[in-house]
N, C-alpha and C positions, 0 to 999 in steps of 0.2 A: 908109687912111692909112699905107701901107707905107713911104713915103719920109720919115716924120717923123724929126726929129733930136732927140737928147738934148742938152740944154744944161746945162753945169755949170761951176763955177769951179775953177780949178787950186788944189789945197790948199796949194801952196807959198806961204807968207806973203809972200815977196818978189816973187812973180809975179802971182797972182790973175787970170790971163788967163781969158777966157770961152772954153770949149771947146764945139764942136758936133761930135758924133759920131753916126753912123747907128745906128738901132735894132739892127742886126746886131752891134754891138759889145758888147751886154749880156753880162756875165759874163766879158769879156776885159779885158786890160790895154792901155792906149794911152799914148802919150808926148805930153806937152805940147810944142808946137812952139816955144814961147818959152823955156822954162827946161830942157826935157829930162826933167822928172820923170815917172816911170812911175806911171800912175793906173789903179786897178781900177774898171771901170764896174760898178755894181750889176746883178745878174742879173734881179731881179724888176721887173715894171712897177709904177709908182706907183699908189697907190689912187685910183680915179677918183671917189670921192664923199666922201672924207674918212673912210671907214670906217663901221662900224655905230654907231648911237647907243646909249649906255649907258642901261639902264632903271632 
């Protein structure tokens, strides 16, 4: 699934646009096309099982 996209909401409270960026953007900054805000894309992949269960 190399072509999967990262979807996130622009953190600008007046914009809130939905951004779709490629996986290759992880750890980089992108610009929102609607408001121009610079957004840092998280570097790590999201946890795929919700993490470990606490005992």
